Each structure stands twice: as C-alpha cells, then as structure tokens.
C-alpha positions as CSV (number, residue, x, y, z in Angstrom):
1,M,0.2,0.1,0.1
2,S,1.9,3.1,-0.9
3,P,1.9,6.0,1.7
4,R,-0.9,8.1,-0.2
5,A,-3.4,5.4,0.6
6,R,-2.4,4.9,3.9
7,T,-2.0,8.6,5.1
8,G,-4.2,10.2,2.8
9,A,-2.1,13.1,2.2
10,A,-1.0,14.2,-1.4
11,E,1.7,12.2,-2.6
12,T,4.4,14.3,-3.5
13,P,7.3,13.5,-6.5
14,A,9.8,11.9,-5.7
15,T,13.0,13.6,-6.6
16,P,14.5,12.4,-10.0
17,A,17.9,10.1,-9.7
18,P,20.9,11.6,-10.9
19,R,21.3,10.7,-14.9
20,S,24.3,9.0,-16.1
21,P,26.1,10.7,-19.0
22,A,25.0,8.5,-21.3
23,T,21.5,8.8,-20.1
24,A,21.9,12.5,-19.8
25,L,23.4,12.7,-23.7
26,G,19.8,10.4,-24.7
27,A,17.1,12.8,-22.9
28,T,15.6,15.5,-25.4
29,D,14.4,18.9,-24.7
30,A,10.5,18.7,-24.5
31,S,10.2,22.5,-25.3
32,A,12.6,22.6,-28.5
33,P,10.4,21.7,-31.7
34,A,10.9,18.6,-33.4
35,P,13.6,18.4,-36.0
36,R,11.7,18.8,-39.5
37,G,12.3,16.4,-42.3
38,R,14.3,14.6,-40.1
39,R,13.5,10.9,-38.5
40,S,14.0,10.9,-34.6
41,R,16.4,7.9,-33.8
42,D,15.4,7.6,-30.0
43,E,12.8,5.0,-30.4
44,A,15.9,2.9,-31.5
45,G,17.9,4.4,-28.4
46,G,21.6,4.7,-28.0
47,P,24.7,7.3,-28.2
48,V,25.4,5.5,-31.9
49,H,22.1,7.0,-33.5
50,R,21.9,10.1,-31.6
51,A,25.6,10.7,-33.2
52,L,24.5,10.0,-36.4
53,D,21.5,12.6,-36.3
54,V,24.8,15.3,-35.4
55,L,26.5,14.1,-38.4
56,D,23.7,13.6,-40.8
57,L,23.0,17.4,-40.0
58,L,26.6,18.7,-40.5
59,G,26.4,16.8,-43.5
60,T,23.6,17.7,-45.0
61,P,23.9,18.8,-49.0
62,G,23.8,22.6,-50.1
63,G,23.3,23.0,-46.2
64,P,25.9,25.4,-44.1
65,S,29.5,24.3,-44.1
66,S,29.4,24.5,-40.3
67,L,27.4,25.1,-37.3
68,G,27.1,26.2,-33.2
69,V,25.9,24.1,-30.7
70,V,22.6,26.1,-30.1
71,E,21.7,25.8,-33.6
72,I,22.5,22.3,-33.4
73,A,21.0,21.0,-30.9
74,R,17.7,23.5,-31.8
75,Q,17.6,21.6,-35.3
76,L,17.7,18.3,-33.6
77,G,15.9,18.9,-30.3
78,R,18.0,18.7,-27.9
79,D,19.5,20.1,-25.3
80,K,22.5,22.7,-25.8
81,S,24.8,21.2,-22.7
82,Q,23.9,17.3,-23.9
83,V,25.1,18.0,-27.7
84,S,27.6,19.9,-26.6
85,R,29.2,17.2,-24.8
86,L,28.4,15.0,-27.7
87,L,30.1,17.1,-29.8
88,K,33.4,17.1,-28.0
89,L,33.1,12.8,-27.6
90,L,32.9,13.2,-31.7
91,A,35.4,16.0,-32.0
92,D,38.3,13.6,-29.8
93,A,37.4,11.0,-32.2
94,G,38.1,13.0,-35.1
95,Y,34.5,12.8,-36.7
96,V,34.2,16.3,-36.4
97,D,36.1,19.8,-36.1
98,R,35.9,22.6,-34.4
99,E,36.8,25.6,-36.4
100,P,39.7,27.7,-35.1
101,G,38.7,31.0,-32.9
102,S,35.0,30.0,-33.6
103,L,32.4,27.8,-31.5
104,R,30.9,26.4,-34.8
105,Y,31.3,22.5,-35.9
106,R,31.7,20.8,-39.4
107,I,32.0,17.3,-40.6
108,G,36.0,15.8,-39.7
109,T,38.7,14.6,-41.9
110,R,38.0,11.3,-40.4
111,L,35.0,11.4,-42.3
112,F,36.4,12.7,-45.3
113,A,39.1,9.5,-45.6
114,I,36.7,7.0,-44.7
115,G,34.3,8.4,-47.2
116,A,36.7,8.7,-49.9
117,T,38.0,5.1,-49.2
118,A,34.6,4.0,-50.0
119,V,33.9,5.6,-52.8
120,D,36.8,4.3,-54.5
121,R,36.6,0.7,-53.3
122,R,32.5,1.3,-54.4
123,L,33.9,2.6,-57.8
124,R,35.9,0.0,-58.7
125,D,33.3,-2.9,-57.3
126,E,31.3,-1.3,-59.6
127,A,33.4,-0.3,-62.7
128,D,33.7,-3.6,-62.9
129,A,30.7,-4.9,-63.3
130,T,29.5,-2.4,-65.6
131,V,32.2,-2.9,-68.3
132,A,32.0,-6.7,-68.7
133,R,28.2,-6.1,-69.0
134,E,28.1,-3.1,-71.5
135,A,31.2,-5.1,-73.3
136,V,28.8,-7.9,-74.1
137,L,26.3,-5.6,-75.5
138,L,28.0,-3.2,-77.7
139,G,31.0,-5.7,-78.5
140,E,33.1,-2.9,-78.2
141,R,36.1,-2.1,-75.3
142,I,34.7,-0.1,-72.1
143,D,37.2,1.6,-70.5
144,V,36.2,3.6,-66.9
145,G,39.3,5.8,-65.8
146,I,39.4,8.7,-63.5
147,R,41.9,11.6,-63.6
148,S,45.2,11.6,-62.9
149,G,47.1,14.7,-63.1
150,G,46.7,15.7,-66.9
151,S,46.1,12.0,-67.9
152,V,43.4,9.3,-67.6
153,M,44.1,6.5,-66.3
154,T,41.9,3.7,-66.6
155,I,40.8,1.7,-63.6
156,S,38.6,-1.0,-65.1
157,T,38.2,-2.1,-68.8
158,A,36.5,-4.8,-70.5
159,A,36.5,-6.3,-74.3
160,P,34.0,-9.2,-76.1
161,D,36.9,-10.7,-77.7
162,S,39.6,-12.1,-74.6
163,E,41.7,-11.2,-77.6
164,L,41.0,-7.6,-77.6
165,R,42.1,-7.4,-73.9
166,A,45.5,-5.7,-73.7
167,A,47.9,-7.4,-70.7
168,G,48.3,-4.4,-68.4
169,W,45.4,-2.4,-69.3
170,V,44.2,-1.4,-66.4
171,G,46.5,1.5,-65.2
172,R,47.3,2.8,-68.3
173,T,47.2,6.8,-69.3
174,M,46.4,8.8,-71.8
175,P,46.2,12.8,-72.5
176,L,42.9,14.1,-71.1
177,S,42.5,16.2,-73.9
178,C,42.5,14.0,-76.9
179,T,40.4,11.0,-75.6
180,A,36.8,11.0,-74.7
181,T,37.2,10.1,-71.5
182,G,39.7,12.5,-70.4
183,R,37.8,15.6,-71.6
184,A,34.6,14.0,-69.9
185,L,36.3,14.0,-66.7
186,L,36.7,18.0,-67.3
187,F,33.5,18.6,-67.5
188,D,32.9,20.6,-64.0
189,L,36.2,22.5,-64.4
190,D,36.4,26.2,-65.6
191,T,38.5,27.7,-68.1
192,A,41.4,28.6,-65.5
193,A,41.0,25.2,-63.5
194,I,41.6,23.1,-66.9
195,A,44.6,25.4,-67.7
196,R,46.2,24.4,-64.4
197,I,46.1,21.0,-64.9
198,I,46.8,21.0,-68.8
199,V,49.7,23.5,-68.6
200,P,52.4,21.9,-66.8
201,E,52.0,18.7,-68.9
202,G,51.4,20.4,-72.1
203,L,48.9,18.6,-74.7
204,G,50.7,15.3,-74.7
205,P,50.9,13.4,-77.9
206,A,48.2,12.8,-80.0
207,G,46.1,12.3,-83.5
208,P,46.0,13.7,-86.6
209,A,42.4,15.7,-85.0
210,A,43.0,16.3,-81.3
211,P,43.2,20.0,-80.5
212,R,46.1,21.7,-80.9
213,S,45.5,24.7,-78.6
214,L,44.3,25.4,-75.0
215,D,42.1,27.3,-76.4
216,E,41.4,24.8,-78.9
217,L,40.4,22.0,-76.0
218,V,38.5,24.3,-73.9
219,S,36.3,25.3,-76.6
220,R,35.7,21.3,-77.5
221,V,35.0,20.8,-73.4
222,S,32.2,23.6,-73.5
223,D,30.6,22.4,-76.2
224,E,30.5,18.5,-75.5
225,R,29.7,19.8,-71.9
226,R,26.7,21.2,-73.0
227,R,25.2,18.2,-75.0
228,G,26.5,15.7,-72.2
229,W,28.4,13.4,-73.8
230,S,32.2,13.7,-75.8
231,L,33.6,12.6,-78.5
232,A,37.1,11.8,-80.0
233,R,37.7,10.6,-84.1
234,H,41.1,10.5,-84.8
235,E,42.4,11.8,-82.1
236,T,44.4,9.2,-80.7
237,D,44.9,7.3,-83.7
238,R,44.2,7.7,-87.4
239,G,40.7,5.7,-87.8
240,L,39.5,5.3,-83.8
241,L,36.2,6.6,-82.5
242,S,35.9,6.9,-79.1
243,L,32.6,8.8,-76.5
244,G,32.9,9.3,-73.5
245,A,30.8,10.7,-70.3
246,P,31.0,11.5,-67.0
247,V,30.5,9.6,-64.1
248,R,29.6,11.4,-61.1
249,D,29.4,10.7,-57.0
250,S,26.7,11.9,-54.6
251,S,27.6,15.4,-54.5
252,G,27.4,15.6,-58.3
253,A,30.8,16.1,-59.1
254,V,32.8,14.2,-61.4
255,V,34.7,11.1,-60.3
256,A,35.3,9.1,-63.6
257,A,33.9,8.8,-66.9
258,L,33.1,5.9,-68.8
259,G,34.1,5.6,-72.7
260,V,33.5,3.5,-75.7
261,S,36.3,2.9,-78.7
262,G,36.8,1.2,-81.6
263,P,37.5,1.3,-84.9
264,E,35.4,4.0,-86.7
265,S,34.3,1.8,-89.7
266,R,32.2,-0.1,-86.8
267,V,31.1,2.3,-84.2
268,D,30.3,5.2,-86.6
269,P,27.2,3.3,-87.9
270,V,25.7,2.7,-84.8
271,L,26.9,6.1,-83.5
272,D,23.4,6.7,-81.9
273,E,23.2,3.7,-80.0
274,V,26.2,3.3,-79.1
275,R,25.8,7.2,-77.4
276,A,22.8,6.1,-76.1
277,A,24.4,3.2,-74.4
278,V,27.2,5.4,-73.0
279,L,24.9,7.3,-71.4
280,R,23.0,5.0,-70.1
281,A,25.8,2.9,-68.3
282,A,27.5,6.3,-67.0
283,S,23.9,7.1,-65.0
284,D,23.2,3.9,-64.2
285,L,27.2,3.8,-62.3
286,S,26.8,7.3,-60.9
287,R,23.3,5.9,-59.5
288,S,25.5,3.2,-57.8
289,L,27.9,5.8,-56.0
290,G,24.5,7.9,-55.0
291,A,24.3,10.4,-57.9
292,E,20.4,11.9,-57.6
293,E,20.4,13.1,-61.4
294,A,21.7,9.5,-62.4
295,A,18.1,8.5,-61.8
296,S,16.6,11.8,-64.5
297,P,14.0,10.9,-67.1
298,P,15.2,9.1,-70.2
299,G,16.0,11.6,-72.6
300,R,17.7,14.0,-70.3
301,A,21.4,14.2,-70.3
302,T,23.0,14.7,-66.9
303,A,21.7,17.1,-64.5
304,R,25.1,18.8,-64.0
305,A,26.9,18.3,-67.3
306,G,27.8,22.0,-67.1
307,P,26.3,25.3,-66.3
308,H,23.8,25.5,-69.8
309,G,22.1,21.7,-68.8
310,P,21.5,19.3,-71.4
311,G,21.7,19.9,-75.0
312,P,18.8,19.1,-77.5
313,D,20.6,16.2,-79.5
314,V,20.9,13.7,-76.2
315,S,19.4,10.4,-77.2
316,A,17.2,8.6,-74.9
317,L,19.0,6.7,-72.3
318,S,17.3,3.0,-73.6
319,T,19.4,0.1,-73.8
320,P,20.1,-0.6,-77.7
321,P,20.9,-3.3,-79.3
322,A,24.3,-4.4,-79.8
323,P,26.2,-3.0,-82.9
324,E,26.9,-5.2,-85.3
325,R,30.8,-6.2,-85.9
326,G,32.2,-5.3,-88.8
327,A,35.4,-5.1,-90.8
328,S,38.0,-3.7,-88.3
C-alpha cells in the first residue's frame, strides 16, 4: 500500500535519481521543436544513433559548412549541454572538427578519409561489373577512367573478345585532351582550372584531329559539356573513334568517366545507339555511387553536365541493341 493510501495526504513527487552521462546525452528537450524533415532515432536508442543525427545534420548537402552548438541543438530538438558533450566526443574521435577561433563545428577530416576510401572501392567494384556487362552488349571495348594529373588513367576495362584485352591495360594513362573519357573528366572545370591541369604537362602526343591549343581544348570541352557527352575521332590514332560520359558521386561531382572505343568503320554506323548506351551506363554507374541526378528521366543528360544544362541532341537513355561487328 502506498504512503498516500495509508495517510490520505497528497503524494509528493520523488526527486529524480541522478542520470548517467549516457542517459543525459539521450535526453531530449521537450520544449524544443521536433527536427523538421528528420526522423528521430530516439526509439532505437543508444548514443550511436544520436551521434548519427548530428553527423547527418552537419553533412546535409547544400547546408551550411558549419553549425554552432545552439543551432544543432535547436534543429535536433535536444538540450544544448547534451549536444555540447556529444560534439566533444565526436571531435575527440576526429569525426567533427571545431573551427579555430569559433564555437562552430563541421564534418571532420576522418569522415572525409573514410568516405573517399568507400567511394574509391565502390567505384572500382561497380566499374568492373559495368564494363563487363556493357562490353557484351555493345561488342566493343569499354573503359572507366579517373583523372591522374593531366592524364586519364584506366581503372577498369573489358572487351567482348579476350584477344582484344591488352595485358596491363588497367593503369594505362592517356592525355586528357585527346580522349573522350579524358575530356568528360573536365566537365566540372572552368577555363582556369583546365589550364592549371593542362599547361604544366602540355597537351601531349596525339593524333591528327586532336586539339592543338588550350583554347581549342576548352572550346571542345564547353561544347561537349552542354550536350552531356564527348566524342574523339582520329584524336589518338587515325581510324579510332571513342565516346565518353562523366560518372558522378553523391555530391554530383565528376569522379570518373566511362567510354567506348572502337574502329570508326564499326562504331560510326551505330553512333546513336552507342551514344545512348554510354550515357545509360554512365548514369547507372553514377547511381550506384549515390548520384541523385543519375535517375533523371530518359532523354535528358546528366543534370549537372554543365552550366547551360543538357543539350537537345542527347538520345534517350534506353538499352540499345548490340551493334553488328563489321570489318576493322
């Protein structure tokens, strides 16, 4: 029987027991507004989920680069002192950084390193699967490359005929200026940025139709950026034709390029189908890396292809029939 039942006196609320630090970190401020557009992880419980809420907030795409404790607490609906303690733990582990001379926090360098490693491994794994599939569909060699200085370096390649696979092809580099995948890697860069990459090493050796000056290269990149894909004809070797398209990550940045190369006599008659396949494959690979624009409707180029948007001459991104193989 309770004391109230025995005496008839009003029951006095008991003094709450002291909370442990972990419990304190998990408490919420009832007077604070619920986080807008953010599902609370309180039901799952645990400091890990609450830390993820903080990291999600600091890493919101398009959001401010840093936030103060008060703003974080307000947006997450938590007590300021609790958020401050959680941020200190995250900062000690390197997952957030405190800006020098201020009380604001930003995503830490340790998360950047983890993210870069994850994207690199995911890109290579997904690229291997993509080139193997597309080489069979198109009957031509498919490459995925990344930028290495003033060159494009192949990180994954496949061909429909094992005899076409050159030993040591992965790791091979070619100039950015005269290759379709190389120029696709420049789509995010303005003239000054392209110059900083190209000028120190020069345009490099190239075929008869390659750009011969920085101005000519910038002009080609600008035109190709508008339409969302690049084309190199007789630029590395006479008779060779290649097409390329950018591959983007979850931030929308170009991190790689996917391309098709083959004899002009074989690729040119089915150019529209090959172009559509390259765009579709690059979009699929981008989507696997978390790029939202990779899911754009058929008939449109990648949303961030350039400052003027996609051009009107981009084919629908449908799976084309495999082109017939002609004489080389």
